[in-house]
Biopython code that builds the backbone (N, CA, C, O; Angstrom):
import numpy as np
from Bio.PDB.StructureBuilder import StructureBuilder

atoms = [
    (1, "UNK", "N", (154.606, 18.525, 90.462)),
    (1, "UNK", "CA", (153.697, 18.794, 89.368)),
    (1, "UNK", "C", (153.056, 20.167, 89.535)),
    (1, "UNK", "O", (152.836, 20.868, 88.547)),
    (2, "UNK", "N", (152.751, 20.564, 90.784)),
    (2, "UNK", "CA", (152.128, 21.853, 91.014)),
    (2, "UNK", "C", (153.124, 22.999, 90.894)),
    (2, "UNK", "O", (152.714, 24.152, 90.757)),
    (3, "UNK", "N", (154.412, 22.712, 90.941)),
    (3, "UNK", "CA", (155.426, 23.757, 90.913)),
    (3, "UNK", "C", (155.977, 24.009, 89.513)),
    (3, "UNK", "O", (157.016, 24.657, 89.382)),
    (4, "UNK", "N", (155.325, 23.525, 88.473)),
    (4, "UNK", "CA", (155.796, 23.728, 87.103)),
    (4, "UNK", "C", (155.559, 25.172, 86.690)),
    (4, "UNK", "O", (154.421, 25.571, 86.442)),
    (5, "UNK", "N", (156.620, 25.950, 86.617)),
    (5, "UNK", "CA", (156.482, 27.366, 86.267)),
    (5, "UNK", "C", (156.247, 27.549, 84.774)),
    (5, "UNK", "O", (155.634, 28.535, 84.368)),
    (6, "UNK", "N", (156.721, 26.623, 83.952)),
    (6, "UNK", "CA", (156.599, 26.780, 82.513)),
    (6, "UNK", "C", (155.322, 26.208, 81.932)),
    (6, "UNK", "O", (155.156, 26.208, 80.713)),
    (7, "UNK", "N", (154.428, 25.729, 82.751)),
    (7, "UNK", "CA", (153.200, 25.119, 82.251)),
    (7, "UNK", "C", (152.235, 26.186, 81.760)),
    (7, "UNK", "O", (152.179, 27.289, 82.304)),
    (8, "UNK", "N", (151.490, 25.851, 80.745)),
    (8, "UNK", "CA", (150.459, 26.766, 80.251)),
    (8, "UNK", "C", (149.205, 25.963, 79.953)),
    (8, "UNK", "O", (149.265, 24.770, 79.654)),
    (9, "UNK", "N", (148.082, 26.634, 80.040)),
    (9, "UNK", "CA", (146.803, 25.960, 79.823)),
    (9, "UNK", "C", (146.147, 26.487, 78.557)),
    (9, "UNK", "O", (146.399, 27.615, 78.133)),
    (10, "UNK", "N", (145.309, 25.659, 77.966)),
    (10, "UNK", "CA", (144.522, 26.064, 76.806)),
    (10, "UNK", "C", (143.218, 25.293, 76.862)),
    (10, "UNK", "O", (142.971, 24.551, 77.812)),
    (11, "UNK", "N", (142.396, 25.462, 75.861)),
    (11, "UNK", "CA", (141.090, 24.810, 75.847)),
    (11, "UNK", "C", (141.088, 23.575, 74.953)),
    (11, "UNK", "O", (140.056, 23.230, 74.376)),
    (12, "UNK", "N", (142.221, 22.914, 74.834)),
    (12, "UNK", "CA", (142.318, 21.733, 73.992)),
    (12, "UNK", "C", (141.712, 20.518, 74.686)),
    (12, "UNK", "O", (141.404, 20.550, 75.878)),
    (13, "UNK", "N", (141.552, 19.459, 73.920)),
    (13, "UNK", "CA", (141.014, 18.215, 74.464)),
    (13, "UNK", "C", (141.898, 17.686, 75.586)),
    (13, "UNK", "O", (141.393, 17.235, 76.613)),
    (14, "UNK", "N", (143.215, 17.738, 75.396)),
    (14, "UNK", "CA", (144.142, 17.257, 76.406)),
    (14, "UNK", "C", (144.026, 18.012, 77.718)),
    (14, "UNK", "O", (144.102, 17.419, 78.794)),
    (15, "UNK", "N", (143.842, 19.316, 77.625)),
    (15, "UNK", "CA", (143.702, 20.132, 78.826)),
    (15, "UNK", "C", (142.408, 19.800, 79.555)),
    (15, "UNK", "O", (142.401, 19.670, 80.779)),
    (16, "UNK", "N", (141.330, 19.665, 78.825)),
    (16, "UNK", "CA", (140.034, 19.401, 79.464)),
    (16, "UNK", "C", (139.941, 17.987, 80.008)),
    (16, "UNK", "O", (139.324, 17.762, 81.049)),
    (17, "UNK", "N", (140.554, 17.021, 79.309)),
    (17, "UNK", "CA", (140.512, 15.651, 79.817)),
    (17, "UNK", "C", (141.334, 15.539, 81.090)),
    (17, "UNK", "O", (141.046, 14.700, 81.944)),
    (18, "UNK", "N", (142.358, 16.381, 81.226)),
    (18, "UNK", "CA", (143.123, 16.371, 82.479)),
    (18, "UNK", "C", (142.264, 16.874, 83.632)),
    (18, "UNK", "O", (142.411, 16.403, 84.760)),
    (19, "UNK", "N", (141.371, 17.821, 83.368)),
    (19, "UNK", "CA", (140.439, 18.284, 84.407)),
    (19, "UNK", "C", (139.419, 17.195, 84.750)),
    (19, "UNK", "O", (139.016, 17.061, 85.905)),
    (20, "UNK", "N", (139.010, 16.429, 83.755)),
    (20, "UNK", "CA", (138.092, 15.306, 84.007)),
    (20, "UNK", "C", (138.774, 14.286, 84.918)),
    (20, "UNK", "O", (138.187, 13.839, 85.903)),
    (21, "UNK", "N", (140.013, 13.921, 84.588)),
    (21, "UNK", "CA", (140.726, 12.932, 85.394)),
    (21, "UNK", "C", (141.033, 13.452, 86.797)),
    (21, "UNK", "O", (140.984, 12.693, 87.765)),
    (22, "UNK", "N", (141.348, 14.732, 86.909)),
    (22, "UNK", "CA", (141.588, 15.304, 88.240)),
    (22, "UNK", "C", (140.308, 15.270, 89.074)),
    (22, "UNK", "O", (140.352, 14.935, 90.258)),
    (23, "UNK", "N", (139.182, 15.609, 88.473)),
    (23, "UNK", "CA", (137.906, 15.543, 89.170)),
    (23, "UNK", "C", (137.579, 14.127, 89.600)),
    (23, "UNK", "O", (137.071, 13.908, 90.699)),
    (24, "UNK", "N", (137.875, 13.149, 88.723)),
    (24, "UNK", "CA", (137.641, 11.745, 89.069)),
    (24, "UNK", "C", (138.515, 11.323, 90.245)),
    (24, "UNK", "O", (138.040, 10.661, 91.168)),
    (25, "UNK", "N", (139.778, 11.701, 90.213)),
    (25, "UNK", "CA", (140.708, 11.294, 91.266)),
    (25, "UNK", "C", (140.329, 11.892, 92.620)),
    (25, "UNK", "O", (140.323, 11.193, 93.633)),
    (26, "UNK", "N", (140.013, 13.181, 92.632)),
    (26, "UNK", "CA", (139.647, 13.836, 93.885)),
    (26, "UNK", "C", (138.342, 13.253, 94.430)),
    (26, "UNK", "O", (138.239, 12.982, 95.626)),
    (27, "UNK", "N", (137.356, 13.062, 93.569)),
    (27, "UNK", "CA", (136.075, 12.508, 94.013)),
    (27, "UNK", "C", (136.239, 11.079, 94.528)),
    (27, "UNK", "O", (135.642, 10.714, 95.542)),
    (28, "UNK", "N", (137.035, 10.277, 93.844)),
    (28, "UNK", "CA", (137.261, 8.900, 94.293)),
    (28, "UNK", "C", (137.954, 8.884, 95.652)),
    (28, "UNK", "O", (137.558, 8.140, 96.549)),
    (29, "UNK", "N", (138.977, 9.699, 95.797)),
    (29, "UNK", "CA", (139.692, 9.763, 97.074)),
    (29, "UNK", "C", (138.804, 10.238, 98.210)),
    (29, "UNK", "O", (138.830, 9.673, 99.303)),
    (30, "UNK", "N", (138.023, 11.270, 97.954)),
    (30, "UNK", "CA", (137.124, 11.786, 98.994)),
    (30, "UNK", "C", (136.028, 10.779, 99.332)),
    (30, "UNK", "O", (135.598, 10.701, 100.483)),
    (31, "UNK", "N", (135.576, 10.018, 98.356)),
    (31, "UNK", "CA", (134.557, 8.990, 98.606)),
    (31, "UNK", "C", (135.120, 7.877, 99.481)),
    (31, "UNK", "O", (134.438, 7.393, 100.383)),
    (32, "UNK", "N", (136.349, 7.470, 99.224)),
    (32, "UNK", "CA", (136.989, 6.439, 100.036)),
    (32, "UNK", "C", (137.201, 6.942, 101.465)),
    (32, "UNK", "O", (136.974, 6.203, 102.423)),
    (33, "UNK", "N", (137.634, 8.192, 101.612)),
    (33, "UNK", "CA", (137.823, 8.758, 102.948)),
    (33, "UNK", "C", (136.491, 8.859, 103.680)),
    (33, "UNK", "O", (136.407, 8.545, 104.867)),
    (34, "UNK", "N", (135.447, 9.297, 102.974)),
    (34, "UNK", "CA", (134.117, 9.380, 103.592)),
    (34, "UNK", "C", (133.635, 8.005, 104.029)),
    (34, "UNK", "O", (133.014, 7.875, 105.083)),
    (35, "UNK", "N", (133.913, 6.978, 103.232)),
    (35, "UNK", "CA", (133.534, 5.619, 103.606)),
    (35, "UNK", "C", (134.299, 5.170, 104.845)),
    (35, "UNK", "O", (133.736, 4.520, 105.726)),
    (36, "UNK", "N", (135.564, 5.511, 104.909)),
    (36, "UNK", "CA", (136.386, 5.121, 106.053)),
    (36, "UNK", "C", (135.850, 5.714, 107.357)),
    (36, "UNK", "O", (135.902, 5.068, 108.404)),
    (37, "UNK", "N", (135.340, 6.934, 107.291)),
    (37, "UNK", "CA", (134.829, 7.601, 108.485)),
    (37, "UNK", "C", (133.335, 7.390, 108.698)),
    (37, "UNK", "O", (132.727, 8.087, 109.511)),
    (38, "UNK", "N", (132.736, 6.447, 107.988)),
    (38, "UNK", "CA", (131.370, 6.024, 108.271)),
    (38, "UNK", "C", (130.272, 6.886, 107.691)),
    (38, "UNK", "O", (129.235, 7.058, 108.331)),
    (39, "UNK", "N", (130.459, 7.432, 106.507)),
    (39, "UNK", "CA", (129.427, 8.270, 105.896)),
    (39, "UNK", "C", (128.252, 7.451, 105.371)),
    (39, "UNK", "O", (127.193, 8.017, 105.098)),
    (40, "UNK", "N", (128.403, 6.149, 105.224)),
    (40, "UNK", "CA", (127.304, 5.284, 104.781)),
    (40, "UNK", "C", (126.870, 5.569, 103.364)),
    (40, "UNK", "O", (127.688, 5.605, 102.444)),
    (41, "UNK", "N", (125.580, 5.771, 103.193)),
    (41, "UNK", "CA", (125.038, 5.950, 101.843)),
    (41, "UNK", "C", (125.330, 7.322, 101.260)),
    (41, "UNK", "O", (125.083, 7.536, 100.073)),
    (42, "UNK", "N", (125.843, 8.256, 102.042)),
    (42, "UNK", "CA", (126.146, 9.599, 101.528)),
    (42, "UNK", "C", (127.573, 9.735, 101.034)),
    (42, "UNK", "O", (127.981, 10.830, 100.647)),
    (43, "UNK", "N", (128.335, 8.665, 101.036)),
    (43, "UNK", "CA", (129.756, 8.783, 100.706)),
    (43, "UNK", "C", (129.997, 9.261, 99.278)),
    (43, "UNK", "O", (130.939, 10.016, 99.041)),
    (44, "UNK", "N", (129.178, 8.844, 98.331)),
    (44, "UNK", "CA", (129.326, 9.310, 96.946)),
    (44, "UNK", "C", (129.050, 10.798, 96.812)),
    (44, "UNK", "O", (129.751, 11.504, 96.088)),
    (45, "UNK", "N", (128.027, 11.271, 97.512)),
    (45, "UNK", "CA", (127.707, 12.702, 97.471)),
    (45, "UNK", "C", (128.809, 13.535, 98.118)),
    (45, "UNK", "O", (129.112, 14.639, 97.666)),
    (46, "UNK", "N", (129.399, 12.999, 99.174)),
    (46, "UNK", "CA", (130.491, 13.714, 99.835)),
    (46, "UNK", "C", (131.691, 13.802, 98.896)),
    (46, "UNK", "O", (132.309, 14.861, 98.788)),
    (47, "UNK", "N", (132.026, 12.720, 98.224)),
    (47, "UNK", "CA", (133.125, 12.740, 97.260)),
    (47, "UNK", "C", (132.867, 13.694, 96.113)),
    (47, "UNK", "O", (133.753, 14.449, 95.711)),
    (48, "UNK", "N", (131.645, 13.661, 95.583)),
    (48, "UNK", "CA", (131.270, 14.560, 94.491)),
    (48, "UNK", "C", (131.345, 16.021, 94.936)),
    (48, "UNK", "O", (131.911, 16.862, 94.236)),
    (49, "UNK", "N", (130.776, 16.313, 96.095)),
    (49, "UNK", "CA", (130.771, 17.689, 96.583)),
    (49, "UNK", "C", (132.158, 18.219, 96.884)),
    (49, "UNK", "O", (132.445, 19.391, 96.642)),
    (50, "UNK", "N", (133.018, 17.367, 97.409)),
    (50, "UNK", "CA", (134.392, 17.781, 97.700)),
    (50, "UNK", "C", (135.131, 18.142, 96.421)),
    (50, "UNK", "O", (135.786, 19.182, 96.353)),
    (51, "UNK", "N", (135.029, 17.294, 95.414)),
    (51, "UNK", "CA", (135.721, 17.545, 94.153)),
    (51, "UNK", "C", (135.181, 18.793, 93.454)),
    (51, "UNK", "O", (135.952, 19.614, 92.957)),
    (52, "UNK", "N", (133.863, 18.930, 93.420)),
    (52, "UNK", "CA", (133.263, 20.100, 92.774)),
    (52, "UNK", "C", (133.620, 21.372, 93.539)),
    (52, "UNK", "O", (133.923, 22.398, 92.931)),
    (53, "UNK", "N", (133.585, 21.309, 94.860)),
    (53, "UNK", "CA", (133.923, 22.472, 95.671)),
    (53, "UNK", "C", (135.360, 22.919, 95.468)),
    (53, "UNK", "O", (135.625, 24.112, 95.320)),
    (54, "UNK", "N", (136.295, 21.966, 95.460)),
    (54, "UNK", "CA", (137.693, 22.318, 95.226)),
    (54, "UNK", "C", (137.908, 22.861, 93.815)),
    (54, "UNK", "O", (138.672, 23.805, 93.616)),
    (55, "UNK", "N", (137.233, 22.261, 92.842)),
    (55, "UNK", "CA", (137.337, 22.766, 91.469)),
    (55, "UNK", "C", (136.793, 24.176, 91.336)),
    (55, "UNK", "O", (137.375, 25.005, 90.636)),
    (56, "UNK", "N", (135.678, 24.456, 92.002)),
    (56, "UNK", "CA", (135.093, 25.794, 91.956)),
    (56, "UNK", "C", (136.023, 26.820, 92.597)),
    (56, "UNK", "O", (136.222, 27.909, 92.058)),
    (57, "UNK", "N", (136.588, 26.470, 93.745)),
    (57, "UNK", "CA", (137.493, 27.399, 94.421)),
    (57, "UNK", "C", (138.717, 27.691, 93.555)),
    (57, "UNK", "O", (139.137, 28.843, 93.439)),
    (58, "UNK", "N", (139.288, 26.652, 92.949)),
    (58, "UNK", "CA", (140.465, 26.844, 92.095)),
    (58, "UNK", "C", (140.154, 27.746, 90.907)),
    (58, "UNK", "O", (140.933, 28.644, 90.587)),
    (59, "UNK", "N", (139.033, 27.515, 90.258)),
    (59, "UNK", "CA", (138.691, 28.337, 89.087)),
    (59, "UNK", "C", (138.289, 29.748, 89.492)),
    (59, "UNK", "O", (138.582, 30.699, 88.768)),
    (60, "UNK", "N", (137.625, 29.902, 90.635)),
    (60, "UNK", "CA", (137.270, 31.244, 91.104)),
    (60, "UNK", "C", (138.510, 32.053, 91.424)),
    (60, "UNK", "O", (138.566, 33.245, 91.124)),
    (61, "UNK", "N", (139.504, 31.422, 92.030)),
    (61, "UNK", "CA", (140.763, 32.124, 92.311)),
    (61, "UNK", "C", (141.480, 32.505, 91.024)),
    (61, "UNK", "O", (142.079, 33.577, 90.939)),
    (62, "UNK", "N", (141.422, 31.647, 90.037)),
    (62, "UNK", "CA", (142.068, 31.948, 88.758)),
    (62, "UNK", "C", (141.377, 33.117, 88.054)),
    (62, "UNK", "O", (142.049, 33.978, 87.486)),
    (63, "UNK", "N", (140.051, 33.157, 88.084)),
    (63, "UNK", "CA", (139.316, 34.266, 87.481)),
    (63, "UNK", "C", (139.588, 35.550, 88.255)),
    (63, "UNK", "O", (139.740, 36.616, 87.657)),
    (64, "UNK", "N", (139.650, 35.454, 89.578)),
    (64, "UNK", "CA", (139.902, 36.637, 90.396)),
    (64, "UNK", "C", (141.292, 37.206, 90.130)),
    (64, "UNK", "O", (141.472, 38.424, 90.158)),
    (65, "UNK", "N", (142.265, 36.356, 89.875)),
    (65, "UNK", "CA", (143.618, 36.849, 89.644)),
    (65, "UNK", "C", (143.851, 37.310, 88.208)),
    (65, "UNK", "O", (144.681, 38.189, 87.978)),
    (66, "UNK", "N", (143.137, 36.739, 87.237)),
    (66, "UNK", "CA", (143.359, 37.073, 85.824)),
    (66, "UNK", "C", (142.282, 37.956, 85.222)),
    (66, "UNK", "O", (142.429, 38.408, 84.086)),
    (67, "UNK", "N", (141.221, 38.211, 85.939)),
    (67, "UNK", "CA", (140.166, 39.073, 85.418)),
    (67, "UNK", "C", (139.130, 38.320, 84.608)),
    (67, "UNK", "O", (139.164, 37.095, 84.500)),
    (68, "UNK", "N", (138.211, 39.084, 84.044)),
    (68, "UNK", "CA", (137.068, 38.491, 83.353)),
    (68, "UNK", "C", (137.440, 37.823, 82.034)),
    (68, "UNK", "O", (136.617, 37.105, 81.466)),
    (69, "UNK", "N", (138.638, 38.034, 81.535)),
    (69, "UNK", "CA", (139.045, 37.382, 80.288)),
    (69, "UNK", "C", (139.214, 35.881, 80.473)),
    (69, "UNK", "O", (139.281, 35.142, 79.491)),
    (70, "UNK", "N", (139.281, 35.429, 81.697)),
    (70, "UNK", "CA", (139.507, 34.026, 82.021)),
    (70, "UNK", "C", (138.205, 33.258, 82.245)),
    (70, "UNK", "O", (138.251, 32.047, 82.461)),
    (71, "UNK", "N", (137.058, 33.914, 82.202)),
    (71, "UNK", "CA", (135.793, 33.273, 82.575)),
    (71, "UNK", "C", (135.435, 32.108, 81.659)),
    (71, "UNK", "O", (135.008, 31.061, 82.143)),
    (72, "UNK", "N", (135.598, 32.265, 80.358)),
    (72, "UNK", "CA", (135.230, 31.187, 79.431)),
    (72, "UNK", "C", (136.073, 29.945, 79.667)),
    (72, "UNK", "O", (135.536, 28.841, 79.758)),
    (73, "UNK", "N", (137.375, 30.110, 79.767)),
    (73, "UNK", "CA", (138.254, 28.964, 79.991)),
    (73, "UNK", "C", (138.023, 28.313, 81.343)),
    (73, "UNK", "O", (138.045, 27.087, 81.456)),
    (74, "UNK", "N", (137.804, 29.121, 82.363)),
    (74, "UNK", "CA", (137.561, 28.578, 83.693)),
    (74, "UNK", "C", (136.221, 27.867, 83.764)),
    (74, "UNK", "O", (136.085, 26.873, 84.478)),
    (75, "UNK", "N", (135.235, 28.361, 83.036)),
    (75, "UNK", "CA", (133.935, 27.681, 83.003)),
    (75, "UNK", "C", (134.061, 26.314, 82.349)),
    (75, "UNK", "O", (133.465, 25.340, 82.809)),
    (76, "UNK", "N", (134.830, 26.246, 81.287)),
    (76, "UNK", "CA", (135.059, 24.965, 80.612)),
    (76, "UNK", "C", (135.837, 24.008, 81.519)),
    (76, "UNK", "O", (135.528, 22.818, 81.577)),
    (77, "UNK", "N", (136.837, 24.523, 82.220)),
    (77, "UNK", "CA", (137.593, 23.699, 83.159)),
    (77, "UNK", "C", (136.704, 23.194, 84.287)),
    (77, "UNK", "O", (136.787, 22.027, 84.669)),
    (78, "UNK", "N", (135.859, 24.061, 84.817)),
    (78, "UNK", "CA", (134.961, 23.672, 85.901)),
    (78, "UNK", "C", (133.959, 22.616, 85.433)),
    (78, "UNK", "O", (133.681, 21.659, 86.156)),
    (79, "UNK", "N", (133.421, 22.787, 84.235)),
    (79, "UNK", "CA", (132.472, 21.802, 83.695)),
    (79, "UNK", "C", (133.150, 20.448, 83.507)),
    (79, "UNK", "O", (132.549, 19.409, 83.778)),
    (80, "UNK", "N", (134.394, 20.458, 83.046)),
    (80, "UNK", "CA", (135.137, 19.204, 82.887)),
    (80, "UNK", "C", (135.380, 18.544, 84.234)),
    (80, "UNK", "O", (135.254, 17.327, 84.366)),
    (81, "UNK", "N", (135.730, 19.346, 85.235)),
    (81, "UNK", "CA", (135.929, 18.830, 86.580)),
    (81, "UNK", "C", (134.630, 18.247, 87.126)),
    (81, "UNK", "O", (134.647, 17.204, 87.780)),
    (82, "UNK", "N", (133.520, 18.902, 86.867)),
    (82, "UNK", "CA", (132.215, 18.441, 87.333)),
    (82, "UNK", "C", (131.880, 17.072, 86.748)),
    (82, "UNK", "O", (131.407, 16.188, 87.463)),
    (83, "UNK", "N", (132.123, 16.898, 85.459)),
    (83, "UNK", "CA", (131.865, 15.606, 84.811)),
    (83, "UNK", "C", (132.754, 14.525, 85.427)),
    (83, "UNK", "O", (132.288, 13.427, 85.732)),
    (84, "UNK", "N", (134.032, 14.845, 85.607)),
    (84, "UNK", "CA", (134.944, 13.880, 86.216)),
    (84, "UNK", "C", (134.556, 13.536, 87.642)),
    (84, "UNK", "O", (134.659, 12.381, 88.054)),
    (85, "UNK", "N", (134.108, 14.537, 88.404)),
    (85, "UNK", "CA", (133.694, 14.299, 89.789)),
    (85, "UNK", "C", (132.491, 13.367, 89.832)),
    (85, "UNK", "O", (132.426, 12.477, 90.680)),
    (86, "UNK", "N", (131.545, 13.563, 88.934)),
    (86, "UNK", "CA", (130.365, 12.707, 88.903)),
    (86, "UNK", "C", (130.748, 11.266, 88.577)),
    (86, "UNK", "O", (130.263, 10.331, 89.215)),
    (87, "UNK", "N", (131.606, 11.088, 87.597)),
    (87, "UNK", "CA", (132.034, 9.743, 87.213)),
    (87, "UNK", "C", (132.825, 9.086, 88.334)),
    (87, "UNK", "O", (132.562, 7.939, 88.694)),
    (88, "UNK", "N", (133.794, 9.809, 88.885)),
    (88, "UNK", "CA", (134.643, 9.248, 89.930)),
    (88, "UNK", "C", (133.878, 8.867, 91.182)),
    (88, "UNK", "O", (134.092, 7.789, 91.735)),
    (89, "UNK", "N", (132.988, 9.739, 91.636)),
    (89, "UNK", "CA", (132.220, 9.449, 92.846)),
    (89, "UNK", "C", (131.268, 8.281, 92.622)),
    (89, "UNK", "O", (131.130, 7.418, 93.489)),
    (90, "UNK", "N", (130.609, 8.249, 91.466)),
    (90, "UNK", "CA", (129.646, 7.190, 91.183)),
    (90, "UNK", "C", (130.323, 5.824, 91.054)),
    (90, "UNK", "O", (129.867, 4.846, 91.647)),
    (91, "UNK", "N", (131.397, 5.758, 90.289)),
    (91, "UNK", "CA", (132.089, 4.479, 90.090)),
    (91, "UNK", "C", (132.674, 3.980, 91.410)),
    (91, "UNK", "O", (132.568, 2.795, 91.724)),
    (92, "UNK", "N", (133.283, 4.866, 92.177)),
    (92, "UNK", "CA", (133.858, 4.454, 93.455)),
    (92, "UNK", "C", (132.778, 3.993, 94.419)),
    (92, "UNK", "O", (132.929, 2.969, 95.084)),
    (93, "UNK", "N", (131.692, 4.745, 94.494)),
    (93, "UNK", "CA", (130.614, 4.404, 95.417)),
    (93, "UNK", "C", (129.916, 3.113, 95.024)),
    (93, "UNK", "O", (129.644, 2.276, 95.884)),
    (94, "UNK", "N", (129.622, 2.939, 93.751)),
    (94, "UNK", "CA", (128.815, 1.801, 93.308)),
    (94, "UNK", "C", (129.609, 0.528, 93.047)),
    (94, "UNK", "O", (129.087, -0.571, 93.238)),
    (95, "UNK", "N", (130.866, 0.654, 92.613)),
    (95, "UNK", "CA", (131.589, -0.529, 92.161)),
    (95, "UNK", "C", (132.857, -0.853, 92.938)),
    (95, "UNK", "O", (133.267, -2.013, 92.969)),
    (96, "UNK", "N", (133.491, 0.132, 93.566)),
    (96, "UNK", "CA", (134.736, -0.145, 94.264)),
    (96, "UNK", "C", (134.556, -0.369, 95.761)),
    (96, "UNK", "O", (135.329, -1.101, 96.378)),
    (97, "UNK", "N", (133.542, 0.256, 96.344)),
    (97, "UNK", "CA", (133.305, 0.118, 97.775)),
    (97, "UNK", "C", (132.044, -0.706, 98.010)),
    (97, "UNK", "O", (130.979, -0.384, 97.484)),
    (98, "UNK", "N", (132.166, -1.758, 98.793)),
    (98, "UNK", "CA", (131.010, -2.582, 99.136)),
    (98, "UNK", "C", (131.317, -3.263, 100.452)),
    (98, "UNK", "O", (132.498, -3.443, 100.749)),
    (99, "UNK", "N", (130.395, -3.638, 101.227)),
    (99, "UNK", "CA", (128.958, -3.447, 101.086)),
    (99, "UNK", "C", (128.506, -2.119, 101.693)),
    (99, "UNK", "O", (129.255, -1.458, 102.412)),
    (100, "UNK", "N", (127.301, -1.759, 101.393)),
    (100, "UNK", "CA", (126.663, -0.582, 101.971)),
    (100, "UNK", "C", (125.529, -1.068, 102.859)),
    (100, "UNK", "O", (124.658, -1.812, 102.410)),
    (101, "UNK", "N", (125.539, -0.656, 104.100)),
    (101, "UNK", "CA", (124.446, -0.977, 105.010)),
    (101, "UNK", "C", (123.619, 0.285, 105.162)),
    (101, "UNK", "O", (124.108, 1.297, 105.665)),
    (102, "UNK", "N", (122.368, 0.229, 104.728)),
    (102, "UNK", "CA", (121.489, 1.399, 104.756)),
    (102, "UNK", "C", (120.249, 1.083, 105.586)),
    (102, "UNK", "O", (119.813, -0.064, 105.680)),
    (103, "UNK", "N", (119.704, 2.125, 106.180)),
    (103, "UNK", "CA", (118.476, 1.997, 106.955)),
    (103, "UNK", "C", (117.393, 2.822, 106.279)),
    (103, "UNK", "O", (117.593, 4.007, 106.013)),
    (104, "UNK", "N", (116.241, 2.203, 105.999)),
    (104, "UNK", "CA", (115.151, 2.938, 105.358)),
    (104, "UNK", "C", (114.314, 3.661, 106.407)),
    (104, "UNK", "O", (114.627, 3.613, 107.597)),
    (105, "UNK", "N", (113.256, 4.326, 105.969)),
    (105, "UNK", "CA", (112.417, 5.135, 106.853)),
    (105, "UNK", "C", (111.726, 4.296, 107.930)),
    (105, "UNK", "O", (111.443, 4.796, 109.019)),
    (106, "UNK", "N", (111.456, 3.031, 107.632)),
    (106, "UNK", "CA", (110.777, 2.158, 108.590)),
    (106, "UNK", "C", (111.747, 1.531, 109.589)),
    (106, "UNK", "O", (111.319, 0.829, 110.505)),
    (107, "UNK", "N", (113.044, 1.775, 109.425)),
    (107, "UNK", "CA", (114.034, 1.223, 110.337)),
    (107, "UNK", "C", (114.612, -0.113, 109.912)),
    (107, "UNK", "O", (115.368, -0.726, 110.665)),
    (108, "UNK", "N", (114.268, -0.574, 108.716)),
    (108, "UNK", "CA", (114.798, -1.839, 108.219)),
    (108, "UNK", "C", (116.188, -1.611, 107.626)),
    (108, "UNK", "O", (116.432, -0.603, 106.963)),
    (109, "UNK", "N", (117.080, -2.542, 107.867)),
    (109, "UNK", "CA", (118.437, -2.430, 107.340)),
    (109, "UNK", "C", (118.571, -3.235, 106.050)),
    (109, "UNK", "O", (118.038, -4.337, 105.926)),
    (110, "UNK", "N", (119.293, -2.658, 105.099)),
    (110, "UNK", "CA", (119.549, -3.300, 103.811)),
    (110, "UNK", "C", (121.056, -3.346, 103.591)),
    (110, "UNK", "O", (121.769, -2.403, 103.933)),
    (111, "UNK", "N", (121.533, -4.440, 103.021)),
    (111, "UNK", "CA", (122.944, -4.588, 102.724)),
    (111, "UNK", "C", (123.094, -4.768, 101.227)),
    (111, "UNK", "O", (122.415, -5.597, 100.623)),
    (112, "UNK", "N", (123.987, -3.987, 100.628)),
    (112, "UNK", "CA", (124.264, -4.131, 99.207)),
    (112, "UNK", "C", (125.580, -4.875, 99.023)),
    (112, "UNK", "O", (126.577, -4.525, 99.656)),
    (113, "UNK", "N", (125.601, -5.884, 98.177)),
    (113, "UNK", "CA", (126.792, -6.656, 97.923)),
    (113, "UNK", "C", (127.092, -6.682, 96.434)),
    (113, "UNK", "O", (126.180, -6.667, 95.607)),
    (114, "UNK", "N", (128.376, -6.721, 96.099)),
    (114, "UNK", "CA", (128.787, -6.862, 94.717)),
    (114, "UNK", "C", (129.161, -8.325, 94.489)),
    (114, "UNK", "O", (130.035, -8.858, 95.173)),
    (115, "UNK", "N", (128.513, -8.965, 93.543)),
    (115, "UNK", "CA", (128.783, -10.375, 93.249)),
    (115, "UNK", "C", (129.450, -10.489, 91.893)),
    (115, "UNK", "O", (129.168, -9.721, 90.974)),
    (116, "UNK", "N", (130.347, -11.471, 91.786)),
    (116, "UNK", "CA", (131.041, -11.682, 90.533)),
    (116, "UNK", "C", (130.931, -13.150, 90.157)),
    (116, "UNK", "O", (131.143, -14.023, 90.998)),
    (117, "UNK", "N", (130.601, -13.430, 88.902)),
    (117, "UNK", "CA", (130.442, -14.790, 88.418)),
    (117, "UNK", "C", (131.354, -14.978, 87.224)),
    (117, "UNK", "O", (131.259, -14.243, 86.241)),
    (118, "UNK", "N", (132.223, -15.944, 87.303)),
    (118, "UNK", "CA", (133.133, -16.224, 86.178)),
    (118, "UNK", "C", (132.512, -17.262, 85.256)),
    (118, "UNK", "O", (131.924, -18.241, 85.716)),
    (119, "UNK", "N", (132.643, -17.048, 83.978)),
    (119, "UNK", "CA", (132.128, -17.976, 82.987)),
    (119, "UNK", "C", (133.214, -18.881, 82.495)),
    (119, "UNK", "O", (132.966, -19.739, 81.647)),
]
sb = StructureBuilder()
sb.init_structure("model")
sb.init_model(0)
sb.init_chain("A")
sb.init_seg("    ")
for serial, (resi, resn, name, xyz) in enumerate(atoms, 1):
    if name == "N":
        sb.init_residue(resn, " ", resi, " ")
    sb.init_atom(name, np.array(xyz, "f"), 0.0, 1.0, " ", f" {name:<3s}", serial, name[0])
structure = sb.get_structure()
C-alpha cells in the first residue's frame, strides 16, 4: 500500500476520512502496546501522542519536500489524523481494554471493570 507510485492525494472527503481511520488505527495499536508494557492509566495518552506525533512528522516531511504550497492540504490531513487519534485512543482505552488498576494520591487502588448486561 505504501509503494503505490500512481496514488494521488486531494482534499476530498474520502482522502480526509482515510487520515481519520489511519489516526484511529495507529492510536489504537499504540494504546494496546502501551497497555501490554504496563503504562496503566496513561495508555490512552501514549496512543494518542504516538499517532499525533507520527502524523505530524509525515506532514512536516511532505511540506518540506513540496514547499509552502502544501501547507493547507497538510494541515487538513494533520487535523483529520488528530481527530482519528483522539477517537481511536479513547475508544481503545475506555471500551476495549479492561480492567485498569489505578492508584490515587492517597495510595488507594481502584479497579475499573466493563460490565455487560443482556436483555
